[in-house]
C-alpha positions in Angstrom: 105.6 20.3 -70.4 105.0 16.7 -70.0 108.3 16.3 -68.4 108.3 19.0 -66.3 109.4 18.2 -62.5 107.4 20.2 -59.7 109.9 21.6 -57.1 108.7 19.9 -53.9 109.4 23.0 -52.1 107.3 25.1 -53.7 103.8 23.2 -53.4 101.7 23.9 -49.7 101.8 21.9 -46.9 99.2 22.0 -44.4 101.1 20.1 -41.8 103.6 22.3 -41.9 104.2 26.0 -39.7 103.5 28.8 -41.9 104.6 32.5 -42.0 102.2 35.4 -42.4 101.9 37.9 -45.2 100.8 41.0 -44.4 100.5 44.0 -47.1 101.0 48.0 -46.6 100.4 50.8 -49.5 103.6 52.5 -49.4 104.3 56.2 -51.4 108.1 57.0 -52.0 108.7 60.3 -51.7 111.7 59.9 -54.1 109.9 58.6 -57.0 106.6 60.1 -56.0 104.2 56.9 -56.7 102.6 54.1 -54.4 103.1 50.6 -54.9 101.6 48.0 -52.5 104.4 45.9 -50.6 104.2 42.3 -49.1 105.7 41.5 -45.9 106.6 37.7 -45.1 107.0 37.3 -41.3 108.4 33.4 -40.3 106.0 31.0 -38.4 107.7 31.5 -35.0 108.0 35.6 -35.1 104.7 36.2 -32.8 106.1 33.4 -30.4 109.1 34.8 -29.4 111.4 38.0 -29.3 114.1 36.9 -31.7 115.4 38.7 -34.7 115.6 37.8 -38.2 117.8 38.0 -41.3 115.7 39.5 -44.1 115.8 39.5 -47.9 114.0 41.8 -50.3 112.7 40.7 -53.5 112.2 42.4 -57.0 109.0 41.9 -59.0 107.8 40.9 -55.6 104.3 40.3 -56.1 105.4 37.8 -58.9 107.8 35.9 -56.9 104.3 35.3 -54.5 102.0 34.6 -57.3 103.9 33.1 -60.1 107.3 31.7 -57.7 105.3 30.8 -54.6 108.3 31.8 -52.7 105.9 31.9 -49.5 105.8 28.3 -50.1 109.5 27.6 -50.6 110.2 29.9 -47.1 107.5 27.7 -45.2 108.8 24.7 -46.5 112.8 25.2 -46.1 112.3 26.7 -42.4 110.0 23.6 -41.4 112.9 21.4 -42.7 115.5 23.1 -40.8 117.3 24.1 -44.2 117.7 27.7 -43.4 117.3 30.2 -40.6 113.6 31.9 -40.2 114.0 34.9 -42.4 111.7 38.2 -42.9 110.6 38.3 -46.5 110.2 42.0 -48.0 108.7 41.6 -51.9 108.0 44.8 -53.5 106.2 45.4 -57.4 107.9 48.0 -59.4 105.7 50.7 -60.8 107.7 51.9 -63.6 109.8 48.9 -64.3 112.2 49.5 -67.0 113.0 52.9 -65.9 113.4 51.6 -62.1 115.4 48.9 -62.7 117.2 49.4 -65.7 117.2 53.1 -66.5 116.8 56.6 -65.9 115.3 56.1 -62.4 117.6 53.3 -60.9 119.1 55.7 -58.7 115.8 57.5 -57.2 114.8 53.8 -57.0 117.8 52.6 -55.0 117.0 55.7 -52.8 113.6 54.6 -51.9 114.8 50.9 -51.0 117.8 52.2 -49.2 116.3 55.3 -47.4 112.5 54.5 -47.1 112.0 50.6 -47.7 114.8 49.5 -45.6 114.1 51.9 -42.5 110.2 51.4 -42.8 110.6 47.3 -42.5 113.2 48.0 -39.6 111.0 50.2 -38.0 108.3 48.0 -37.7 109.9 44.3 -37.4 112.6 43.0 -35.8 115.3 42.8 -38.4 118.7 41.8 -37.6 121.0 44.2 -38.6 124.3 44.3 -40.6 124.6 43.2 -44.2 125.5 39.5 -44.0 122.1 39.4 -42.6 120.3 41.4 -45.6 120.0 39.9 -49.2 118.5 41.3 -52.4 117.4 39.4 -55.6 115.4 39.6 -58.5 115.1 37.7 -62.2 115.8 39.6 -65.5 115.9 43.5 -64.7 114.9 42.4 -60.9 118.3 40.8 -61.0 119.9 43.8 -62.5 118.9 46.4 -60.0 119.4 43.7 -57.1 123.3 43.4 -58.4 123.4 47.5 -59.0 122.1 47.8 -55.0 125.0 45.6 -53.9 127.3 47.0 -55.9 126.6 50.5 -54.8 125.3 49.6 -51.1 127.4 47.0 -49.6 126.9 48.5 -46.3 123.2 47.4 -46.7 123.2 44.4 -48.5 126.2 41.6 -48.1 123.7 38.8 -50.3 122.4 39.7 -53.8 120.5 37.2 -55.9 120.3 37.5 -59.8 118.5 35.1 -62.0 118.7 35.1 -65.8 119.7 38.7 -65.0 120.2 41.6 -67.2 123.7 43.2 -66.4 124.3 46.8 -67.4 128.1 48.0 -68.4 127.8 49.9 -64.8 127.7 47.2 -62.8 130.3 44.9 -64.6 132.6 47.8 -65.0 131.8 48.5 -61.6 132.7 45.2 -59.9 135.7 45.1 -62.6 137.2 48.1 -61.3 136.9 48.5 -57.7 138.1 46.4 -55.0 136.2 43.1 -53.9 133.6 43.8 -51.8 132.0 41.5 -48.9 129.5 39.9 -50.8 128.0 36.4 -51.5 126.5 36.7 -54.9 124.2 33.9 -56.5 123.9 34.3 -60.3 122.3 31.7 -63.0 121.3 31.8 -66.4 119.4 29.3 -68.9 121.1 27.7 -71.7 118.0 28.6 -73.6 117.6 32.3 -72.2 117.3 35.3 -74.0 120.5 35.2 -76.2 121.7 38.8 -75.3 121.9 38.0 -71.6 124.0 34.6 -71.5 127.5 37.0 -72.2 126.3 39.4 -69.9 126.1 36.9 -67.2 128.9 34.9 -68.2 131.1 37.9 -68.4 130.1 38.9 -64.6 130.9 35.4 -63.8 134.3 35.9 -65.1 135.2 39.3 -63.2 133.5 37.7 -59.7 135.5 34.7 -59.9 138.8 36.9 -61.1 138.1 38.8 -57.6 137.5 35.9 -55.7 134.2 36.4 -54.5 132.0 34.3 -52.6 129.9 32.9 -55.2 127.5 30.1 -56.7 127.1 30.2 -60.6 124.6 27.7 -62.1 123.3 27.1 -65.5 120.6 25.1 -66.5 118.9 23.6 -69.3 116.3 26.1 -69.0 114.4 29.5 -70.7 113.8 32.6 -69.3 110.7 31.6 -67.1 109.1 31.8 -64.0 109.2 28.1 -64.0 113.0 28.5 -63.9 113.4 30.8 -61.3 111.3 29.5 -58.6 112.9 26.1 -59.1 116.0 27.2 -57.9 114.9 30.0 -54.6 116.0 27.6 -52.6 119.6 27.2 -53.7 120.1 31.0 -52.8 118.4 31.3 -49.6 120.4 28.2 -48.6 123.4 29.4 -49.5 122.9 32.9 -47.7 120.8 31.7 -44.7 122.1 28.0 -44.0 121.5 27.2 -40.7 123.8 27.6 -37.7 125.6 24.5 -36.9 124.1 24.6 -33.3 120.8 24.2 -34.8 121.2 21.2 -36.8 119.8 18.1 -35.2 122.0 15.6 -34.2 120.1 13.2 -33.1 119.3 9.7 -35.0 115.6 9.7 -35.1 113.2 7.4 -36.5 112.7 6.8 -40.2 110.9 10.1 -40.8 107.8 10.1 -43.1 109.5 10.8 -46.5 111.5 7.5 -46.2 114.9 8.4 -45.6 117.2 8.8 -42.6 120.7 10.3 -42.5 123.3 9.1 -39.3 125.8 11.1 -38.0 128.9 10.7 -39.8 131.3 8.1 -38.2 134.0 9.4 -36.2 133.2 13.1 -35.4 134.9 14.7 -35.1 137.3 13.3 -37.7 140.7 13.7 -39.2 141.0 12.9 -42.9 138.4 10.2 -43.1 135.2 9.3 -41.8 131.8 7.2 -43.0 128.5 8.5 -43.3 125.8 5.7 -43.5 121.7 6.3 -44.7 118.6 4.8 -45.1 116.2 4.5 -47.8 112.5 3.2 -47.9 112.2 3.3 -51.4 113.9 2.5 -54.8 114.9 6.5 -55.7 117.8 8.6 -57.2 120.5 9.5 -54.3 122.4 12.7 -54.3 124.9 12.9 -51.5 126.9 16.0 -51.1 129.7 17.6 -48.6 129.7 21.1 -48.0 131.7 24.1 -46.4 130.2 26.4 -43.6 129.5 28.9 -46.3 127.1 26.4 -48.6 130.5 25.8 -51.3 130.1 22.5 -52.4 133.2 20.7 -51.5 132.5 17.2 -53.1 130.1 14.7 -54.2 129.6 11.2 -52.9 127.2 9.5 -54.5 125.2 11.0 -57.7 122.9 7.6 -58.8 119.8 5.8 -58.6 119.6 3.1 -55.4 117.3 0.6 -54.2 115.7 0.5 -51.0 118.0 -0.5 -48.1 120.9 0.5 -46.0 124.1 2.0 -47.7 127.4 3.2 -46.1 129.9 5.6 -48.0 133.7 7.1 -47.0 135.4 10.0 -48.0 138.4 12.0 -46.8 139.5 15.5 -46.6 143.5 15.4 -47.2 143.6 18.8 -49.1 141.0 20.8 -46.7 141.5 23.2 -44.0 139.8 22.4 -40.3 136.5 23.2 -39.3 132.8 22.7 -39.7 131.4 20.8 -42.5 127.9 20.0 -43.4 126.5 16.8 -45.9 123.5 16.7 -47.3 121.7 13.5 -48.6 118.9 14.5 -51.2 116.3 11.8 -52.1 114.3 12.0 -55.3 111.3 9.6 -55.7 108.6 8.8 -58.1 104.9 9.7 -56.7 101.7 10.6 -58.1 103.5 11.4 -61.3 105.5 14.0 -59.9 109.1 13.6 -58.8 109.4 14.3 -55.6 112.9 15.9 -53.6 113.3 14.8 -49.6 116.3 16.5 -47.9 118.5 15.9 -44.7 121.3 17.6 -43.4 124.2 16.8 -40.7 127.2 18.6 -39.7 130.2 17.5 -38.8 133.8 18.5 -37.6 137.0 17.8 -39.8 140.1 18.7 -37.6 143.6 18.0 -39.2 
């Protein structure tokens, strides 16, 4: 499409650190078949003894080849938008039976009892469901929801893009007590027609149960172009950079042409101010999020000329705690609209 805007995070940047990809052929006892599994290790994996959170992606090789998810991971880690994580990319062998049919239970056992132990035995993976995510699109989203519903002790985060939602999943969330899950759902307004009411119905069920959730609808169809553009949304929701890791120093104007200052005062009581600079005319989006990644307030959402700006805000109806503000800067470059982003933390004390 001539008006397509390529997301900045899916591109390859030679000047940032890159993770490594490792392939292995894995035989499943539960499914009696073999497949190639690809592991993404973050750029600093070999230079530290740290352990890392993990995300497991269904249709995994397509998330590499069609969605460029390794580029997304490199970009978000390099720009301190997520914690460094390990990615596990798993392809199907019999896709429909495994993801939405009579092999779902065997496939789930393959994931939980074979793949997860294998990865943990060979790589430094953090334990605890809060450090483990699962995701996929279409029927890959369906099996992701199924795994999170049935194995919340393993998966604390689930992303389902343009997802099928079989009845046992919606009924399971409806009829059981709320699980300790963070859930990302999206759907295209021009998606496969039978999927749209299924996703909207699940969203209503989850909202009624009080789940921590991001739900989005896009003016898109059922395509990898849509899905790859929003991988960053759930990665930042599941694995946000911790407050201690957010840079609070006021550096020089960065090469992308934006500079975001620390809010003042900070900590603050009800009201504070944010100042930023942009070097070129562009579209500015400035938002506030809580520590879980939930959007609290949009402060600016408009085109600005080059220059320095300041805006004020208040938190009269919110609880004391740590919050984040993020400046997104969209600018025309070489026939593409590129997006650049800076994030800072702030402390609200009533």
